[in-house]
Residue, then its C-alpha position, 0 to 999 in steps of 0.5 A: x673746413x678741413x675739406x677746404x684745406x684739402x682742396x687748397x693742398x690739391x690745387x696750389x701746387x698745380x697752380x704754382x707749377x703752371x705759373x712758374x713754368x709759364x714764366x721760367x721753365x717746365x723744370x723750374x715749375x716742377x721743382x716749385x711744385x715738388x717742394x710745395x707738395x712736400x711742404x704741404x704734406x709736412x704741414x698736414x702732419x705737423x698740424x696733427x691732421x689725419x692725412x688720408x692714405x691717398x695723400x701719402x700714396x699720391x705724393x710718393x707716386x708724384x715723386x717717382x715721376x717728378x724727380x726723373x723729369x727734374x734730373x733729366x729736364x725731360x717733361x715726358x716723365x712727369x707728363x705721362x705720370x697722369x696717364x699711368x696713375x689715372x689708368x691704374x686708379x681707374x682699373x683699381x676702382x672699377x675692378x674693385x667695384x666688380x669684386x665688391x672690394x671698397x678700395x676707396x673705403x681703405x683710402x678714405x675711411x679716416x675722412x668719410x663715414x659713409x655706407x658701403x653702398x656709397x663707397x661702391x657708387x663712388x668707386x664707379x664714378x671716380x673710376x670712369x672719371x680716371x679713364x676719361x682723364x687718362x685718355x685726355x692726358x694722352x691726347x694733350x701730351x702727344x698732340x700739343x706743346x708742353x705749355x698747352x699740356x700745362x693748361x690742361x693739367x691746371x684745368x683738369x685739376x680744377x675739374x677734379x676738385x669740382x667733381x670731388x665737391x659734387x660727390x659731397x651730395x652723395x656722401x651727405x645722402x648716404x652718410x653714417x649719421x652717428x659718425x659724421x657731419x652733414x657732409x658725411x665727413x667724420x667728426 
């Protein structure tokens, strides 16, 4: 059930951003998204959940790019963050696969109990996804209006969640039985 809360944590801030920016402004949407992201992370800590390192790292990176956009009113800082972050993640994941270092295991070992082979497969899958997302973000950032980009941001977030849910098929098959439930999530 915690995976459902995690999905809500990922989608809700983007949905709030999309709705608020549609009715008010890009900056208002980004302020709402930033406040909600921080609140959800605080709730996770408050509930005593083992918050994945990735959630903490991604929140910090999100703040690095959202605050300048809020302060200056320039959407570019926030829009380009997906290209930069997705590109970095793609390089880290694909590079770690080549070196045999399971970066995903470091980020998510508190959540998943799966084999090292599964971590390697997931590194390639997510690495390729991040390459595609970085490229698409640049297409939408440079080729379309901020409003169209916001639609892309929402749809890409939903796509990431669907892709992530599909990865449960792998974690279920390649789980460490004595440490996980039927989906490979730690018990």
